[in-house]
N, C-alpha and C positions, 0 to 999 in steps of 0.2 A: 882232756884228761877226764876219765870216768868219775862220776860222783855217785856214791852209793846212797840210796834212800831205803830205810828199813821198812817203813809203812808206805806201801805203794798206793798213791792216790788214783792210779789208773786201773786198779783191780779191786777197789774197795766197795763196789756196788753203788757208789754215788754218781748218778748220771747228770747231776746239776752243776756241781762245783768244778771249775776248770783246773786242770793240772798246771802247777806253777813250777817250772824247772828251777833247781837251786842255782845260786850264783856260782860261776866257774871259779873254783879255788885256785886255779893255775893262772888267773889273770894278774898281770903285773901293771900297776898304775904308771902313768907317765910321770915326768919330773914335777908336774904340778899336782900330783896326787889324783888325777882324773883318769877316766877310761875304763873303770871296772864296774861302775854303778849299773850299767845296763848289760854287762857281760853275763851271758847265761850259758849253761851247759845244755844247749837245746838243738844242736845240729844232728845228733844221733841219740836215740832213746832206746835202751835195751831193758826189757823186763825179764827177770829170771823167775820162772814158776816153781823152782825148787826141785822139780822132777819132770821127766818126760811124761807128757799126757797125750791122749788121742786128740787128733786135730782134723776136723773136717770143715770148720767154718771160723773165720776171724771177723769180728766187727770192731771197727774203730770209730767210736762216737765223738762227735764234735769236730771232725776233721774239716778244715776249710781251705787247705792248700794241697798241692801235689806232693805226696811222699812215696817213698819206696818202702814196702812192707816185706819183711823177711822172717823166716823161722829157722831154728836150728835145734838139734838135740844135744850138741856138744859145745856150742858157743864159738866154734872154729869154722865149720862148714855151714854156709847159709844158702837157703833156697828162697827164691823170690815168690811172693804171693801175688797173684793177679787180682788187683783190686777193681771193683766196679762200684764207684762211689765210696761208701763206708764199709762195704762188705767184700771180704776175700774168701774164696772157697778153695778147698783142696780136693781134687779128684784125681786119683783115688785118695781116700783118707790117709793120713800119715801120723807122725808123732812130733811133738815140739816141747822143748823145755824153755827155750828163749824166743821172744818176739822182739824184733828190732824194727824201728821206724827211722828212716833217714830223709832229710830234706832233699828234694830234687834240684835245688838251686844252691849255688855257692854263696849267694849274698843274703840268704835268709835262713832262719832257724825253723824248727817245727812250729806249726801253728799253735798259739797259746790258748786256743779254744778247745783243745783235746779234753774230754771228760772221762772216758772209760774205754778200756780194751776188754773184749770178751772172746774167749776161745772155747769152741765146742768140738 
């Protein structure tokens, strides 16, 4: 279930502090009231830039695990970004309103060391 965050810690210019995903509000605790303490909305992360912007370079700082990076102008059709370490480039240049990061594995979320996304 998507969780909206109004002030985006991944686009605030702070390259030091790590992104902390919010607790998944759709988590239902078991009969003993356990199971949600570590539940995080961290399998997919989508950043809305409010409007389509020119895109020729994406930098994902703090990435420590394999993720799939994608961009979209409408939030419905997604194009993969070829990542080389923390850098993804678009040749030819394109436009993007949304940036999405997805974990490549089913048993893990996005790395909690993410600090910043930059799009040029």
